[in-house]
N, CA, C and O atoms as CSV, one atom per row, in Angstrom:
chain,resi,resn,atom,element,x,y,z
A,1,UNK,N,N,-23.908,9.014,1.694
A,1,UNK,CA,C,-23.220,7.755,1.894
A,1,UNK,C,C,-21.735,7.945,1.597
A,1,UNK,O,O,-21.369,8.430,0.526
A,2,UNK,N,N,-20.891,7.567,2.535
A,2,UNK,CA,C,-19.450,7.717,2.375
A,2,UNK,C,C,-18.895,6.590,1.509
A,2,UNK,O,O,-19.317,5.439,1.613
A,3,UNK,N,N,-17.962,6.940,0.673
A,3,UNK,CA,C,-17.300,5.949,-0.164
A,3,UNK,C,C,-16.021,5.535,0.542
A,3,UNK,O,O,-15.185,6.371,0.885
A,4,UNK,N,N,-15.881,4.240,0.753
A,4,UNK,CA,C,-14.681,3.750,1.417
A,4,UNK,C,C,-13.564,3.615,0.396
A,4,UNK,O,O,-13.732,2.980,-0.646
A,5,UNK,N,N,-12.436,4.212,0.701
A,5,UNK,CA,C,-11.294,4.049,-0.180
A,5,UNK,C,C,-10.543,2.774,0.210
A,5,UNK,O,O,-10.416,2.444,1.390
A,6,UNK,N,N,-10.066,2.091,-0.774
A,6,UNK,CA,C,-9.342,0.842,-0.554
A,6,UNK,C,C,-7.882,1.177,-0.289
A,6,UNK,O,O,-7.289,2.005,-0.979
A,7,UNK,N,N,-7.306,0.522,0.723
A,7,UNK,CA,C,-5.883,0.718,0.990
A,7,UNK,C,C,-5.167,-0.627,0.945
A,7,UNK,O,O,-5.790,-1.669,0.741
A,8,UNK,N,N,-3.863,-0.592,1.136
A,8,UNK,CA,C,-3.079,-1.829,1.063
A,8,UNK,C,C,-3.510,-2.837,2.120
A,8,UNK,O,O,-3.454,-4.044,1.886
A,9,UNK,N,N,-3.935,-2.355,3.270
A,9,UNK,CA,C,-4.424,-3.257,4.318
A,9,UNK,C,C,-5.647,-4.044,3.870
A,9,UNK,O,O,-5.779,-5.226,4.188
A,10,UNK,N,N,-6.543,-3.391,3.133
A,10,UNK,CA,C,-7.726,-4.087,2.616
A,10,UNK,C,C,-7.321,-5.195,1.647
A,10,UNK,O,O,-7.872,-6.295,1.684
A,11,UNK,N,N,-6.359,-4.897,0.785
A,11,UNK,CA,C,-5.894,-5.899,-0.180
A,11,UNK,C,C,-5.199,-7.056,0.533
A,11,UNK,O,O,-5.401,-8.221,0.190
A,12,UNK,N,N,-4.379,-6.723,1.526
A,12,UNK,CA,C,-3.669,-7.750,2.275
A,12,UNK,C,C,-4.649,-8.641,3.035
A,12,UNK,O,O,-4.483,-9.860,3.078
A,13,UNK,N,N,-5.662,-8.034,3.629
A,13,UNK,CA,C,-6.681,-8.803,4.345
A,13,UNK,C,C,-7.413,-9.743,3.394
A,13,UNK,O,O,-7.647,-10.903,3.731
A,14,UNK,N,N,-7.777,-9.255,2.209
A,14,UNK,CA,C,-8.471,-10.095,1.231
A,14,UNK,C,C,-7.611,-11.291,0.837
A,14,UNK,O,O,-8.113,-12.406,0.695
A,15,UNK,N,N,-6.312,-11.052,0.662
A,15,UNK,CA,C,-5.396,-12.129,0.283
A,15,UNK,C,C,-5.263,-13.146,1.415
A,15,UNK,O,O,-5.340,-14.351,1.176
A,16,UNK,N,N,-5.065,-12.675,2.637
A,16,UNK,CA,C,-4.923,-13.597,3.778
A,16,UNK,C,C,-6.199,-14.432,3.937
A,16,UNK,O,O,-6.124,-15.643,4.147
A,17,UNK,N,N,-7.357,-13.795,3.840
A,17,UNK,CA,C,-8.616,-14.534,4.019
A,17,UNK,C,C,-8.836,-15.544,2.893
A,17,UNK,O,O,-9.387,-16.618,3.135
A,18,UNK,N,N,-8.420,-15.223,1.677
A,18,UNK,CA,C,-8.503,-16.188,0.573
A,18,UNK,C,C,-7.588,-17.372,0.865
A,18,UNK,O,O,-7.969,-18.524,0.654
A,19,UNK,N,N,-6.389,-17.090,1.346
A,19,UNK,CA,C,-5.453,-18.170,1.671
A,19,UNK,C,C,-5.984,-19.026,2.822
A,19,UNK,O,O,-5.783,-20.240,2.831
A,20,UNK,N,N,-6.655,-18.408,3.786
A,20,UNK,CA,C,-7.265,-19.177,4.884
A,20,UNK,C,C,-8.248,-20.192,4.317
A,20,UNK,O,O,-8.293,-21.340,4.760
A,21,UNK,N,N,-9.038,-19.761,3.333
A,21,UNK,CA,C,-10.039,-20.670,2.767
A,21,UNK,C,C,-9.400,-21.811,1.968
A,21,UNK,O,O,-10.031,-22.846,1.750
A,22,UNK,N,N,-8.159,-21.625,1.534
A,22,UNK,CA,C,-7.482,-22.646,0.724
A,22,UNK,C,C,-6.561,-23.531,1.566
A,22,UNK,O,O,-6.662,-24.757,1.511
A,23,UNK,N,N,-5.665,-22.919,2.344
A,23,UNK,CA,C,-4.659,-23.712,3.067
A,23,UNK,C,C,-4.934,-23.813,4.562
A,23,UNK,O,O,-4.186,-24.469,5.287
A,24,UNK,N,N,-5.986,-23.176,5.022
A,24,UNK,CA,C,-6.339,-23.246,6.437
A,24,UNK,C,C,-5.805,-22.059,7.218
A,24,UNK,O,O,-4.810,-21.436,6.850
A,25,UNK,N,N,-6.493,-21.770,8.298
A,25,UNK,CA,C,-6.211,-20.595,9.110
A,25,UNK,C,C,-4.799,-20.609,9.690
A,25,UNK,O,O,-4.084,-19.610,9.610
A,26,UNK,N,N,-4.404,-21.716,10.262
A,26,UNK,CA,C,-3.115,-21.769,10.954
A,26,UNK,C,C,-1.951,-21.458,10.008
A,26,UNK,O,O,-1.099,-20.628,10.326
A,27,UNK,N,N,-1.912,-22.117,8.857
A,27,UNK,CA,C,-0.803,-21.908,7.910
A,27,UNK,C,C,-0.873,-20.527,7.266
A,27,UNK,O,O,0.146,-19.848,7.134
A,28,UNK,N,N,-2.065,-20.113,6.868
A,28,UNK,CA,C,-2.200,-18.825,6.187
A,28,UNK,C,C,-1.757,-17.677,7.094
A,28,UNK,O,O,-1.056,-16.766,6.653
A,29,UNK,N,N,-2.160,-17.724,8.338
A,29,UNK,CA,C,-1.804,-16.657,9.275
A,29,UNK,C,C,-0.325,-16.743,9.647
A,29,UNK,O,O,0.323,-15.713,9.830
A,30,UNK,N,N,0.211,-17.945,9.760
A,30,UNK,CA,C,1.637,-18.117,10.041
A,30,UNK,C,C,2.474,-17.431,8.956
A,30,UNK,O,O,3.414,-16.701,9.271
A,31,UNK,N,N,2.140,-17.661,7.687
A,31,UNK,CA,C,2.873,-17.014,6.585
A,31,UNK,C,C,2.704,-15.494,6.635
A,31,UNK,O,O,3.672,-14.759,6.440
A,32,UNK,N,N,1.499,-15.025,6.892
A,32,UNK,CA,C,1.253,-13.579,6.933
A,32,UNK,C,C,2.030,-12.916,8.061
A,32,UNK,O,O,2.521,-11.798,7.905
A,33,UNK,N,N,2.142,-13.584,9.170
A,33,UNK,CA,C,2.847,-12.999,10.315
A,33,UNK,C,C,4.360,-12.991,10.132
A,33,UNK,O,O,5.068,-12.403,10.950
A,34,UNK,N,N,4.865,-13.618,9.098
A,34,UNK,CA,C,6.292,-13.550,8.777
A,34,UNK,C,C,6.646,-12.241,8.074
A,34,UNK,O,O,7.823,-11.916,7.921
A,35,UNK,N,N,5.640,-11.498,7.652
A,35,UNK,CA,C,5.887,-10.222,6.962
A,35,UNK,C,C,6.251,-9.179,8.013
A,35,UNK,O,O,5.478,-8.933,8.939
A,36,UNK,N,N,7.432,-8.561,7.874
A,36,UNK,CA,C,7.863,-7.565,8.865
A,36,UNK,C,C,6.914,-6.361,8.932
A,36,UNK,O,O,6.360,-5.928,7.921
A,37,UNK,N,N,6.747,-5.851,10.119
A,37,UNK,CA,C,6.025,-4.595,10.385
A,37,UNK,C,C,4.528,-4.624,10.105
A,37,UNK,O,O,3.903,-3.563,10.087
A,38,UNK,N,N,3.921,-5.795,9.885
A,38,UNK,CA,C,2.461,-5.803,9.798
A,38,UNK,C,C,1.909,-6.603,10.964
A,38,UNK,O,O,2.590,-7.459,11.530
A,39,UNK,N,N,0.678,-6.314,11.308
A,39,UNK,CA,C,-0.021,-7.047,12.359
A,39,UNK,C,C,-1.201,-7.757,11.714
A,39,UNK,O,O,-1.922,-7.175,10.904
A,40,UNK,N,N,-1.391,-9.022,12.084
A,40,UNK,CA,C,-2.478,-9.817,11.530
A,40,UNK,C,C,-3.252,-10.434,12.682
A,40,UNK,O,O,-2.682,-11.130,13.522
A,41,UNK,N,N,-4.558,-10.175,12.716
A,41,UNK,CA,C,-5.389,-10.739,13.784
A,41,UNK,C,C,-5.638,-12.223,13.498
A,41,UNK,O,O,-5.341,-12.716,12.409
A,42,UNK,N,N,-6.185,-12.918,14.486
A,42,UNK,CA,C,-6.429,-14.353,14.348
A,42,UNK,C,C,-7.448,-14.693,13.269
A,42,UNK,O,O,-7.504,-15.837,12.816
A,43,UNK,N,N,-8.263,-13.711,12.844
A,43,UNK,CA,C,-9.237,-13.994,11.778
A,43,UNK,C,C,-8.695,-13.635,10.394
A,43,UNK,O,O,-9.396,-13.779,9.392
A,44,UNK,N,N,-7.431,-13.162,10.342
A,44,UNK,CA,C,-6.804,-12.856,9.065
A,44,UNK,C,C,-6.860,-11.403,8.660
A,44,UNK,O,O,-6.408,-11.043,7.573
A,45,UNK,N,N,-7.407,-10.565,9.517
A,45,UNK,CA,C,-7.476,-9.139,9.206
A,45,UNK,C,C,-6.121,-8.487,9.463
A,45,UNK,O,O,-5.547,-8.632,10.542
A,46,UNK,N,N,-5.615,-7.769,8.463
A,46,UNK,CA,C,-4.368,-7.024,8.634
A,46,UNK,C,C,-4.734,-5.729,9.346
A,46,UNK,O,O,-5.478,-4.904,8.817
A,47,UNK,N,N,-4.200,-5.563,10.554
A,47,UNK,CA,C,-4.626,-4.463,11.414
A,47,UNK,C,C,-3.618,-3.341,11.539
A,47,UNK,O,O,-3.911,-2.319,12.160
A,48,UNK,N,N,-2.447,-3.504,10.969
A,48,UNK,CA,C,-1.478,-2.424,11.073
A,48,UNK,C,C,-0.253,-2.664,10.234
A,48,UNK,O,O,0.117,-3.806,9.960
A,49,UNK,N,N,0.381,-1.572,9.824
A,49,UNK,CA,C,1.644,-1.649,9.104
A,49,UNK,C,C,1.529,-1.953,7.628
A,49,UNK,O,O,2.521,-2.319,6.996
A,50,UNK,N,N,0.343,-1.812,7.063
A,50,UNK,CA,C,0.172,-2.163,5.658
A,50,UNK,C,C,0.840,-1.125,4.744
A,50,UNK,O,O,0.782,0.080,4.990
A,51,UNK,N,N,1.474,-1.636,3.684
A,51,UNK,CA,C,2.150,-0.779,2.712
A,51,UNK,C,C,2.320,-1.564,1.418
A,51,UNK,O,O,2.065,-2.767,1.381
A,52,UNK,N,N,2.747,-0.893,0.368
A,52,UNK,CA,C,3.010,-1.590,-0.893
A,52,UNK,C,C,4.111,-2.630,-0.695
A,52,UNK,O,O,4.007,-3.745,-1.207
A,53,UNK,N,N,5.159,-2.278,0.040
A,53,UNK,CA,C,6.241,-3.229,0.289
A,53,UNK,C,C,5.750,-4.434,1.084
A,53,UNK,O,O,6.123,-5.572,0.799
A,54,UNK,N,N,4.913,-4.173,2.078
A,54,UNK,CA,C,4.353,-5.271,2.866
A,54,UNK,C,C,3.493,-6.177,2.010
A,54,UNK,O,O,3.544,-7.398,2.155
A,55,UNK,N,N,2.701,-5.596,1.120
A,55,UNK,CA,C,1.864,-6.375,0.207
A,55,UNK,C,C,2.739,-7.246,-0.680
A,55,UNK,O,O,2.422,-8.413,-0.914
A,56,UNK,N,N,3.825,-6.694,-1.167
A,56,UNK,CA,C,4.762,-7.442,-2.008
A,56,UNK,C,C,5.352,-8.630,-1.248
A,56,UNK,O,O,5.414,-9.741,-1.774
A,57,UNK,N,N,5.781,-8.391,-0.017
A,57,UNK,CA,C,6.372,-9.462,0.796
A,57,UNK,C,C,5.321,-10.524,1.125
A,57,UNK,O,O,5.620,-11.718,1.118
A,58,UNK,N,N,4.107,-10.096,1.410
A,58,UNK,CA,C,3.025,-11.046,1.672
A,58,UNK,C,C,2.812,-11.952,0.452
A,58,UNK,O,O,2.688,-13.169,0.591
A,59,UNK,N,N,2.770,-11.363,-0.714
A,59,UNK,CA,C,2.603,-12.142,-1.949
A,59,UNK,C,C,3.744,-13.141,-2.105
A,59,UNK,O,O,3.523,-14.296,-2.469
A,60,UNK,N,N,4.960,-12.689,-1.829
A,60,UNK,CA,C,6.124,-13.577,-1.943
A,60,UNK,C,C,6.034,-14.746,-0.972
A,60,UNK,O,O,6.429,-15.865,-1.303
A,61,UNK,N,N,5.514,-14.489,0.232
A,61,UNK,CA,C,5.350,-15.569,1.216
A,61,UNK,C,C,4.456,-16.676,0.653
A,61,UNK,O,O,4.815,-17.853,0.694
A,62,UNK,N,N,3.298,-16.291,0.131
A,62,UNK,CA,C,2.362,-17.296,-0.382
A,62,UNK,C,C,2.864,-17.918,-1.674
A,62,UNK,O,O,2.621,-19.100,-1.918
A,63,UNK,N,N,3.565,-17.144,-2.512
A,63,UNK,CA,C,4.094,-17.681,-3.763
A,63,UNK,C,C,5.243,-18.657,-3.517
A,63,UNK,O,O,5.518,-19.503,-4.368
A,64,UNK,N,N,5.913,-18.558,-2.378
A,64,UNK,CA,C,6.991,-19.491,-2.056
A,64,UNK,C,C,6.447,-20.896,-1.843
A,64,UNK,O,O,7.188,-21.874,-1.944
A,65,UNK,N,N,5.167,-20.996,-1.551
A,65,UNK,CA,C,4.533,-22.287,-1.307
A,65,UNK,C,C,3.840,-22.819,-2.558
A,65,UNK,O,O,3.925,-24.010,-2.857
A,66,UNK,N,N,3.158,-21.944,-3.287
A,66,UNK,CA,C,2.328,-22.406,-4.400
A,66,UNK,C,C,2.390,-21.478,-5.608
A,66,UNK,O,O,1.379,-21.258,-6.274
A,67,UNK,N,N,3.532,-20.953,-5.885
A,67,UNK,CA,C,3.839,-20.052,-6.990
A,67,UNK,C,C,2.673,-19.566,-7.852
A,67,UNK,O,O,1.965,-18.638,-7.461
A,68,UNK,N,N,2.467,-20.179,-9.015
A,68,UNK,CA,C,1.461,-19.704,-9.966
A,68,UNK,C,C,0.046,-19.754,-9.434
A,68,UNK,O,O,-0.745,-18.842,-9.672
A,69,UNK,N,N,-0.276,-20.815,-8.716
A,69,UNK,CA,C,-1.615,-20.950,-8.145
A,69,UNK,C,C,-1.857,-19.852,-7.113
A,69,UNK,O,O,-2.936,-19.260,-7.068
A,70,UNK,N,N,-0.854,-19.584,-6.291
A,70,UNK,CA,C,-0.992,-18.536,-5.275
A,70,UNK,C,C,-1.217,-17.180,-5.935
A,70,UNK,O,O,-2.051,-16.398,-5.479
A,71,UNK,N,N,-0.481,-16.902,-7.001
A,71,UNK,CA,C,-0.634,-15.620,-7.690
A,71,UNK,C,C,-2.050,-15.477,-8.238
A,71,UNK,O,O,-2.672,-14.425,-8.095
A,72,UNK,N,N,-2.557,-16.534,-8.862
A,72,UNK,CA,C,-3.913,-16.504,-9.409
A,72,UNK,C,C,-4.941,-16.262,-8.300
A,72,UNK,O,O,-5.859,-15.459,-8.464
A,73,UNK,N,N,-4.785,-16.957,-7.177
A,73,UNK,CA,C,-5.718,-16.806,-6.057
A,73,UNK,C,C,-5.655,-15.408,-5.457
A,73,UNK,O,O,-6.683,-14.835,-5.096
A,74,UNK,N,N,-4.447,-14.861,-5.350
A,74,UNK,CA,C,-4.309,-13.522,-4.776
A,74,UNK,C,C,-4.947,-12.479,-5.691
A,74,UNK,O,O,-5.629,-11.568,-5.220
A,75,UNK,N,N,-4.728,-12.612,-6.989
A,75,UNK,CA,C,-5.325,-11.662,-7.935
A,75,UNK,C,C,-6.849,-11.750,-7.896
A,75,UNK,O,O,-7.534,-10.730,-7.976
A,76,UNK,N,N,-7.383,-12.973,-7.773
A,76,UNK,CA,C,-8.846,-13.107,-7.705
A,76,UNK,C,C,-9.388,-12.553,-6.386
A,76,UNK,O,O,-10.506,-12.041,-6.344
A,77,UNK,N,N,-8.606,-12.653,-5.317
A,77,UNK,CA,C,-9.046,-12.151,-4.006
A,77,UNK,C,C,-9.178,-10.634,-3.997
A,77,UNK,O,O,-10.081,-10.091,-3.361
A,78,UNK,N,N,-8.275,-9.946,-4.703
A,78,UNK,CA,C,-8.316,-8.478,-4.670
A,78,UNK,C,C,-9.138,-7.874,-5.801
A,78,UNK,O,O,-9.463,-6.688,-5.757
A,79,UNK,N,N,-9.478,-8.667,-6.811
A,79,UNK,CA,C,-10.193,-8.135,-7.986
A,79,UNK,C,C,-11.428,-7.307,-7.622
A,79,UNK,O,O,-11.600,-6.218,-8.169
A,80,UNK,N,N,-12.303,-7.786,-6.711
A,80,UNK,CA,C,-13.489,-6.986,-6.380
A,80,UNK,C,C,-13.149,-5.634,-5.746
A,80,UNK,O,O,-13.919,-4.681,-5.866
A,81,UNK,N,N,-12.013,-5.550,-5.079
A,81,UNK,CA,C,-11.613,-4.307,-4.415
A,81,UNK,C,C,-10.952,-3.322,-5.380
A,81,UNK,O,O,-10.876,-2.126,-5.100
A,82,UNK,N,N,-10.483,-3.825,-6.499
A,82,UNK,CA,C,-9.693,-2.997,-7.402
A,82,UNK,C,C,-10.521,-2.168,-8.385
A,82,UNK,O,O,-9.982,-1.287,-9.054
A,83,UNK,N,N,-11.808,-2.439,-8.476
A,83,UNK,CA,C,-12.659,-1.668,-9.400
A,83,UNK,C,C,-12.601,-0.186,-9.031
A,83,UNK,O,O,-13.040,0.206,-7.950
A,84,UNK,N,N,-12.067,0.621,-9.918
A,84,UNK,CA,C,-11.968,2.053,-9.675
A,84,UNK,C,C,-10.862,2.463,-8.722
A,84,UNK,O,O,-10.727,3.643,-8.400
A,85,UNK,N,N,-10.080,1.517,-8.274
A,85,UNK,CA,C,-9.008,1.789,-7.312
A,85,UNK,C,C,-7.727,2.161,-8.060
A,85,UNK,O,O,-7.396,1.559,-9.081
A,86,UNK,N,N,-7.028,3.140,-7.551
A,86,UNK,CA,C,-5.820,3.630,-8.201
A,86,UNK,C,C,-4.536,3.234,-7.471
A,86,UNK,O,O,-3.473,3.786,-7.756
A,87,UNK,N,N,-4.618,2.286,-6.533
A,87,UNK,CA,C,-3.416,1.880,-5.811
A,87,UNK,C,C,-2.393,1.294,-6.771
A,87,UNK,O,O,-2.743,0.588,-7.717
A,88,UNK,N,N,-1.131,1.595,-6.518
A,88,UNK,CA,C,-0.035,1.050,-7.294
A,88,UNK,C,C,0.277,-0.350,-6.757
A,88,UNK,O,O,0.697,-0.501,-5.610
A,89,UNK,N,N,0.070,-1.363,-7.588
A,89,UNK,CA,C,0.279,-2.741,-7.143
A,89,UNK,C,C,1.723,-3.170,-7.340
A,89,UNK,O,O,2.388,-2.726,-8.276
A,90,UNK,N,N,2.210,-4.045,-6.446
A,90,UNK,CA,C,3.548,-4.583,-6.652
A,90,UNK,C,C,3.544,-5.542,-7.842
A,90,UNK,O,O,2.490,-6.017,-8.266
A,91,UNK,N,N,4.719,-5.817,-8.368
A,91,UNK,CA,C,4.864,-6.692,-9.534
A,91,UNK,C,C,4.194,-8.042,-9.346
A,91,UNK,O,O,3.678,-8.617,-10.304
A,92,UNK,N,N,4.195,-8.551,-8.127
A,92,UNK,CA,C,3.617,-9.874,-7.866
A,92,UNK,C,C,2.135,-9.961,-8.185
A,92,UNK,O,O,1.606,-11.057,-8.371
A,93,UNK,N,N,1.457,-8.824,-8.250
A,93,UNK,CA,C,0.014,-8.828,-8.509
A,93,UNK,C,C,-0.347,-8.269,-9.894
A,93,UNK,O,O,-1.507,-7.949,-10.152
A,94,UNK,N,N,0.631,-8.158,-10.762
A,94,UNK,CA,C,0.355,-7.642,-12.118
A,94,UNK,C,C,0.231,-8.768,-13.095
A,94,UNK,O,O,0.001,-8.533,-14.281
């Protein structure tokens, strides 16, 4: 059985999908698509251009709307993916 490694795209997708469940698909995807150099499908999956910088900018987009609450939701969205993961997180998720 292959072990899937978690990358920044997985974290970004988890955050976008959590935001979809809170603020709705249209707004959540609109904010995500404001992040330069990433691609986001209509279901909230980040399909390209994921990076630590992109993750940071994505977090800033959602925090501009709901600061502390957004940070808490984003951290809870990625928590299941972070078990055993060694990715370097941006300050917004610490």
